[in-house]
N, C-alpha and C positions, 0 to 999 in steps of 0.2 A: 500456470493457468492453462486449461485445455478447453478448446472449443470444437464441438462436433461440426462437421461440414453440413450435416442436415440438422439445423438448429432451431427450426420453428415448427409448430404443430401442423401447419398446412403443407409441409413437404411430403414427399413420398415416404412411406414407412420403410421401404427397402431400397438400398442402393442399386442402381442399374448398371454401375460400372463393373467390368469383369474383375473377378477376385485376383488380388495381387499379393504376393508375399511381402512381409515386412523386411525387405532387403533392398534398401535404397542403392541405386547405381552410383558409380564413381562421381558422375557429374553432380548428382544431388548431394552427395557427401561433401564435395568441395564447396558447393553453394552454402551449405549450413556452416561449414568450417569458416568460410570467408566472413559470414555474418558474425560469428563468434569473435573472430580476430578483430574485426572492425569495432565491435562493441567493447572489446578489451582496450582498444586504442582510445575510444571516446571516454570510457570510464576512467582510464588512467589519467588523461589530460584534465577532465573536469574534477577528478579526485584531488588533483594538486591544489585546487582552490580551497579545499577543506583540510587536508592532512599534510600539505606541503609545508615544510619547516622553513618558512620565508626568512626567519630571523637569522639564519646562518647560511643562506644560499645566495650566491652571487647572481644567479639568473634563473629564469623559469625552468629551464631544462635540468638544472641541478636538483630540482625537486621531483623529477620524473620517477626515481626509484620508490619514493613514498607513494606517489600516485599509482604505480604499478602494484605495490603491495595491497593497497586498498582494492584495486580492481580484481586482483587474484582472489582475495577473500570474499568479496561480494559476489563475483561471478561463480565461485564455488557454491554459494547458496543457491543462486539461480539455476545452476546446472543440476544440483541435487533435486531441487523442486521439480523441474521439468522431466528429468530422467526418471524420477519416481513415477510420474504419470506414464512415461514411455514404456518402462519395463512392466508396469502393471498391465498395460494394454497388450504387450507381447505375451504376457502370461495367459491372458484370456483370449488370445488369437484375434484381437481387434486390430484392424488396419489403422495405422497411425504414422504421422510424419516424425522425423527428427525435430528437436526443438529449433524454433526460429528465434534467435537473439535479435533484439531491436535496438540498434544504436541511435543516439540522438546527441548532438554536440552541446547540449545545455543541461542544466540541472545536475543530476548525478551521472549523466552520460548514457543512460538507457531508460526505457520505460518498461523493461522487463523482458520476458521471453514467453513464447507460447508454443504449444504443439497443436496440430490439427488432426482430430479423429475423423477418419475417412469413411465412416459408416455410422448409422444410428444404432445406439446401444439400447436394446429392448429389454434387458434383464437388469433389475435393480441391484442384484449382487455384483455384477460386473461394473455397473455404473458407480456403485459405492467404492469398490476397490480402486478403480482408476481415479476417481475423484479425490480420495483421501490419501493416496500414496504420495502425491506431490507435497501437500502441506506437512505431512508427518516427516518426510525426508528433509525438507527445508527447515522445519522447526528444530530437528536434531542438530543440524549443522549450525544454525543460529545460536542455539544454547551453548554448543561447544566453542564457538567463536567468542561469545561473551565471557564464558568462564576463563578461556585463555587470556582474553583482554584484561579482565579484572585481576587475574592472578599475576600478570606481568606488568601491572601499572607502575609507571615511574612516579616520583613525588610531584607535588604541585609546581615545583620549580621547572618542570618540563615546559610550561607555558611560555617560558622565556625564549623558546625556539621559534616563536611566531611574532611577526611584526604587529603593531597596533594594539598591544596589550600592556602598555606601560603602567596604567593604573592598577591593573590586576597583578602585575609583577611586583609593584611596590607593596601591595597588600600582602602578597605571598611572602615576600622578604621579611615583612614586619611580623606576621602572625603564623607563618608556616602552613597555611591552609588557604583554600579558595574562599573568597567572600560568598555569602549566600546569594547575593544579587550582584549584577554588574555594577561597578562603581558609577556613581551619578555623573562623574566627570567624563565617562566614556563618550566618544563622539559617535553620532549616527545610531542606526538601529542595530541591535544585537540579535543575530539569528539564534533561535532557541528550539530545541526538539522537545516534543511533548513526552512526558514520562508515562509509563504504563505500569500496571500492577505487577506484571511479571518482571520487567526490567528493574523496578524498584525493589522487588523481593530479592533478586540475585545480587543487586548492588549492596544490599544491607549486610552481606557477609564479608565485605572487603573494605579496606581503608583507602584513603586518598582518591576516592571516586570523584571525578570532576563533575561540576554542575552541568545541567542539561544545556546551558548556553555556552559551554566550552567542550562538551563531549565529542562533537564532530571532528575535533583535531586528532582524535585517537582512532586509528584505522580499524582496529578490531572491535572497539565499542561501537563505532559508527556503522560498520558493516553488519554487526550483530543486531543492532537496533533496527536497521533497515530490513534485515531478514525477518525479524519478528513482525514488523509493520506490514511488509508485503505478504507474509503468511496470513495475517489477520484480514487484510483486504480480500485475499482469495477465499477466505473462510466465511465471508459474508453470506448469509443464507438466502441469496437472491439469484434468480434466473439460473443460468448455466455456469456460474462461478463454481469453484470447487465446493464451497459451502452449500450452494444450491443443490448440487448433486447429492451431497451427503445428507442434508436435512430432508430432501425429497425422498430419498431411499429409507429414511427413518420413519417418517410420519405420513407419507403419501401425498397425492396431488392437492386435495382440497385444503388440508391443514397448512401445507407448505405455501399455497397461494396466499393465505391470510398473513402468515408470518413474513413472507417476502414483501408484500405490499406495505405492511406496517413498518418493516425495516427501512423501506425506501422513504417513508414519511420522516423517519428520524434523520436519514441522510440529508434530505432537503432542508430540514431545520438547521443542521450543521452548516450546510451550504449557504443558507441565509445569513448566518453569523459572519461568514466570510464575505459574502457578496454585497450586503448593504453598506458596510463601511468602505469597501472597495469602490462602489459606485459613487458614494459621497466624496471620497478623496480624489477620484479620477475626474469628476465633472463639476467640482465646486467652483472652478474658474468660469464656467459657462452657465451654471444653474445657480439660483439663489441658495444660500447656505441654510436650507430648510430641511431638517431630518426627514420630514414626511415624503419628500420627493424621491429619494433613493428607495425608501420603503415601498412606495407605489410602483416604482419601476421593477423592483424585485418581485412584487406581488403579481405583476403581469407576466413576467418570465416564468415564475413558478406555476401559474395557472396553465400556461402553455405546456410546460413539462408534465404536469400531472394529467392533463387531458391526453397526452400521448402515452404516458406510462400506464395509466389506468384504463386505457381504451375508451375514454369518454364516459365512464361509469360515474354518474353524478353522486351515487351513494358513497363512493370513495373520494372523488375529486374534491367536493365541497368541504367535508369535515377535515380531511388531511390538509387542504390548503389553509383553512382557518387556523388549525392547531399549529401548523408549521410556521406560519407568519407570526403568530403570537409568541411562540417559543423563541424564535430568532430575535425578535424585537425585545422581548423581556430579558433575554440573556445579555444582549448588547448593552442595555442601559443599566441593568442590575450588576453587571460585572465590574463596572467602574471605568471601563475603557471607552465607552460610548462610540462615537463615529471615528475616533482616532485609532481604534484597534486595527491591527494588520496581521493577516494570515497568508497562507500559501495558496489558497483557492483549490486545494486538493478535493474537498467535498463538492465544490461547484463543478469541477471537471468530472468527478465520479458520478454526479447526478446525471449529467448529459451522457456520459459513457454507458451507464446502465440503461438509460432510456432508449438510446438510439442503436446501441451495438450488442447489448447483452439481453435486455428484456427482464421483466420481473418474475415471470412465471416459468416454471420448468415444464417442458413438453411431457405429456404422460407417456410412460413406458408401457409396452404391451404386456410385460410380465412383472407385476409388482409382488415380488416375493418377500416374505418376512426375513429380515436379516438374522444371522446367527447371533447368539448372545455375545460372543467376543466382538463381532463387528458392531453391535449396538453400543457396547461399552466404549469402543474406540471412537465411534461416531459422536456420542455425547461428550466424550473427552475433547474431541476436536472443537466442539462448540464452546467448551470452557476455555480452551486455548484462545479462541477468537476473542472472548470477553477479556481475558487477561492481557492480551497483546495489542488490542486496539487502543488508539489514542484519539479522543474527540477533537483535540487541537494538535495535530502532529507536528506542524512547523509554524512558528509564529515569531514575532519580532518584539523585543523589549526596547524601550527608549532609554 
């Protein structure tokens, strides 16, 4: 992911800072290296929770090598993505920082990495090249990671290396394969990763592929899936995300503005599918168990978000608000899960992130040049990659 320092239309068109070469000093290099190493540590330790083979480990630290393997593979993807942007910027002589890796001691140990472009890019050809280089590099690494993971898969008996899978192990021992769904006797909620068209396509060429509710125990599959999903998130055609840079360069400011605003409406509908059950489950001890109450709460939050995101343009706020609410409520009750469904709140977070940090519209460039035929093909191919790798329900829980 890359973010220009001058990122809003009302900023100065040209940087007033003195021209600096893309040669970070030793102190800067050490700072970026320290962030990378700290991220490697946090991803290694949180990765143990997913890929650590607890069934044959005497203690938490015994599983550290497995966590470090996952961290190495996943951070290879992040590095490829960010250095794709970085080297494309160097090629076009655009001032840019080294990647900032962002550690966090929860989840998967990181929220990703970013570079900061230190000047406004006024040429759509440069904008396109820098925007697309990261997703393409990361996508290639993710595909290679998945192919290696699928090609070296152990048999279903591998699940015996993990605690808390007694019912699954019994099924595997009896039938020699994974059950299609978690055994009903399993206790608690079972974390499940959302399948995607591309992941499912690759998996179809291999045997012994674990179900999505066990896949995260396999470090190469989990890292590859995360790589595809992070690539898709960055390829969303919104604001100054990589996909925003790409689509803006392909179709221009006015058409991109419509696509970006429509895409945000879809994201808020997905956020509502997560938020409404979450509100219901979180506050049903204090509020009457009436489904309409969490719906009304989310409707108020959504109206506030849309007012901010669409700059109070009623022609956009009112219809998107109505369609988003109806879509969220319809899916919740027609899917069969009702208010008992549980998700990861990724789209809720993404709705706020896009509204307050990214913005929906791409600032107009001074020189909107028509891209070369090869770039246009690559650009539209990246939009196809987005559709093939995105999951409407990326992480959820089965009872």
